[in-house]
C-alpha positions in Angstrom: 57.1 74.1 -33.1 55.8 70.8 -34.8 58.5 68.2 -35.2 59.4 66.7 -38.5 57.5 63.8 -39.8 60.6 61.8 -39.7 61.6 62.8 -36.1 57.7 61.9 -35.2 58.2 58.5 -36.8 61.4 57.9 -34.9 59.7 56.4 -32.0 57.6 54.1 -34.0 60.6 52.7 -36.1 62.2 52.0 -32.9 58.9 50.4 -31.7 58.8 48.3 -34.8 62.6 47.6 -34.3 61.9 46.2 -30.9 58.8 43.8 -32.3 61.4 42.7 -35.0 63.9 41.9 -32.6 61.8 39.8 -30.6 61.0 37.8 -33.7 64.1 37.9 -35.9 64.0 36.8 -39.6 65.4 33.2 -38.8 62.8 32.7 -36.1 60.1 34.1 -38.4 61.1 31.4 -41.1 60.1 28.9 -38.7 56.7 29.6 -38.9 53.9 29.5 -36.6 50.1 29.3 -36.0 49.5 33.0 -35.2 50.3 35.9 -37.6 49.3 36.6 -41.4 46.0 35.5 -43.0 47.0 32.1 -44.2 48.5 28.9 -43.0 52.5 29.2 -43.5 54.2 26.1 -45.8 52.8 23.2 -47.2 50.6 22.3 -50.0 48.1 24.8 -51.1 50.0 27.6 -49.3 50.1 30.8 -51.1 52.6 33.9 -50.7 51.2 37.1 -49.8 52.5 40.7 -50.3 52.9 43.3 -47.9 52.9 46.4 -49.7 56.5 47.5 -49.2 58.2 47.3 -52.4 61.8 46.7 -51.3 60.3 43.5 -49.5 57.6 42.5 -52.0 60.2 42.2 -54.6 61.5 39.3 -53.0 58.0 38.1 -52.3 57.3 38.1 -56.2 60.2 35.9 -57.0 58.9 33.4 -54.0 55.5 33.4 -55.4 56.8 32.2 -58.8 58.6 29.6 -57.3 55.7 28.3 -55.1 53.7 28.3 -58.2 56.1 26.4 -60.4 56.1 23.6 -57.5 52.0 23.7 -56.7 51.9 23.5 -60.8 54.0 20.1 -60.8 52.2 18.9 -57.4 48.5 19.7 -59.3 49.7 17.9 -62.6 50.7 14.9 -60.9 47.4 14.4 -59.1 45.7 15.2 -62.3 47.7 12.5 -64.0 46.7 10.1 -61.7 42.9 10.9 -61.9 43.1 11.3 -65.7 44.2 7.6 -66.1 41.9 6.3 -63.3 39.1 8.0 -65.1 39.7 6.6 -68.5 40.6 3.2 -67.3 37.1 3.3 -65.6 38.9 2.6 -62.1 38.5 5.9 -60.3 39.0 4.1 -56.7 42.1 2.1 -57.9 45.6 3.1 -57.2 47.6 4.3 -60.2 49.4 1.3 -60.1 46.1 -0.8 -60.3 45.0 1.4 -63.3 48.4 0.6 -65.0 47.7 -2.8 -64.9 44.3 -2.7 -66.0 45.5 -0.8 -69.1 48.3 -3.2 -69.8 45.7 -5.9 -69.7 43.4 -4.4 -71.9 46.3 -3.4 -74.5 46.9 -7.1 -74.6 50.6 -6.8 -75.2 50.2 -4.4 -78.2 52.2 -1.6 -76.4 55.7 -0.9 -76.3 57.8 1.5 -74.5 60.2 3.8 -76.6 62.3 6.6 -75.1 62.4 9.8 -77.2 65.3 12.4 -75.9 64.6 11.8 -72.3 60.8 11.4 -72.2 59.4 7.4 -72.5 56.2 7.2 -74.1 54.2 4.3 -74.8 53.6 3.2 -78.5 51.1 0.9 -79.9 52.4 -1.8 -82.1 48.7 -2.8 -83.3 45.2 -1.2 -83.5 43.8 -0.8 -80.0 40.0 -0.2 -78.7 39.3 3.6 -78.6 39.3 3.4 -74.5 42.8 2.0 -74.5 44.0 4.6 -77.0 42.6 7.2 -74.9 44.3 5.7 -71.7 47.8 5.5 -73.4 47.5 9.1 -74.6 46.8 10.0 -71.2 49.9 8.4 -69.6 51.9 10.0 -72.6 50.8 13.3 -71.7 51.8 12.8 -68.1 55.0 11.3 -69.1 55.6 14.6 -71.0 54.9 17.0 -68.4 56.7 15.1 -65.9 60.1 15.5 -67.7 59.3 19.3 -68.0 58.1 19.5 -64.6 61.3 18.0 -63.0 63.6 20.2 -65.2 61.5 23.2 -63.7 61.6 22.0 -60.2 65.2 21.1 -59.8 66.3 24.5 -59.3 63.7 25.3 -56.7 65.9 24.5 -53.8 68.9 26.6 -54.3 66.7 29.6 -55.5 64.3 29.1 -52.5 67.8 29.3 -50.2 68.8 32.3 -51.7 65.6 34.2 -51.2 65.6 33.2 -47.4 69.3 34.8 -47.3 67.8 38.1 -49.0 64.9 38.2 -46.4 67.3 38.9 -43.5 67.4 42.8 -44.6 63.8 42.7 -44.3 63.4 44.2 -40.8 65.7 47.0 -41.9 63.6 47.6 -44.8 60.2 47.5 -42.8 61.8 50.5 -40.3 63.1 52.4 -43.3 59.5 52.4 -44.6 57.8 53.7 -41.2 60.7 56.6 -41.0 59.8 57.9 -44.5 55.9 57.1 -43.8 54.7 57.3 -40.2 51.0 56.1 -41.5 52.8 52.7 -42.8 53.6 51.5 -39.2 50.1 49.5 -38.9 50.8 48.1 -42.4 54.2 47.2 -41.4 53.3 45.8 -38.0 50.5 43.6 -40.1 53.5 42.4 -42.4 55.3 40.8 -39.7 53.1 37.9 -39.8 52.9 37.9 -43.8 56.6 37.8 -43.5 56.6 34.9 -41.1 54.1 32.7 -43.1 55.9 33.6 -46.4 59.4 32.4 -45.2 57.8 29.2 -43.9 56.7 28.5 -47.5 60.2 29.4 -48.6 61.7 26.9 -46.2 59.2 24.1 -46.9 59.9 24.7 -50.9 63.2 22.4 -51.1 61.2 19.5 -49.2 58.3 19.7 -51.6 60.5 20.0 -54.6 62.3 16.7 -53.7 59.2 15.1 -52.9 57.3 16.0 -56.4 60.6 15.1 -58.2 60.8 11.7 -56.4 57.1 11.0 -57.0 57.3 12.0 -60.7 60.3 9.4 -60.9 58.6 7.1 -59.2 55.7 7.2 -61.4 57.5 7.2 -64.7 59.6 4.2 -63.5 56.2 2.5 -62.7 54.6 3.4 -65.9 57.7 2.0 -68.0 58.2 -1.1 -65.9 54.6 -2.1 -66.3 54.7 -2.0 -70.2 57.8 -4.3 -70.1 60.7 -1.3 -70.3 63.8 -0.8 -68.1 63.8 2.6 -66.1 66.4 4.4 -66.3 67.2 3.4 -69.9 70.2 1.6 -70.5 
């Protein structure tokens, strides 16, 4: 008499459980070179789903957090490039581009703070290229304030997702018990879980770095044009 699917799946689930026991969640979160299709953590890392809904619900949340941080990182890079391009100094540093723009403005630009957002305001007519540079800086400042607010919540939420991940091994074993054919995908999923958790563990560090960078940029812009930051 053939065994039931659940009975047939039990040895597979036990085997998977043994594999997961050798690589518990806390260890998976440390990441590594092997396993998964991508490099774990760091700039440009992507969160992948494994096809098990009870697990992927956590990774979908993680993907949103990672996208928020990546978006902030990308905006800071593009802001630097835009200002450098406008002032015609693509190979200059951001600070050098600001100093060049200040010189071109000839003292006709002042700092104003609108709510929490500093903005540069012209006090007299300026050449088109200088106006374009001021607009690029103001656009950067506006998005910096928004991005800092969005990213500030990431460390706490990422830590909560890492806690939720502790139940992932049990959920994978349950998936194999209900569907014996899922064992191969479940085993493949171990590497993806490891890489995703590396992304989660790196998010607080990346979040703090981009916030610090944007705050430094804001202070540099404001003080370059004669203002004080933080405002008194």
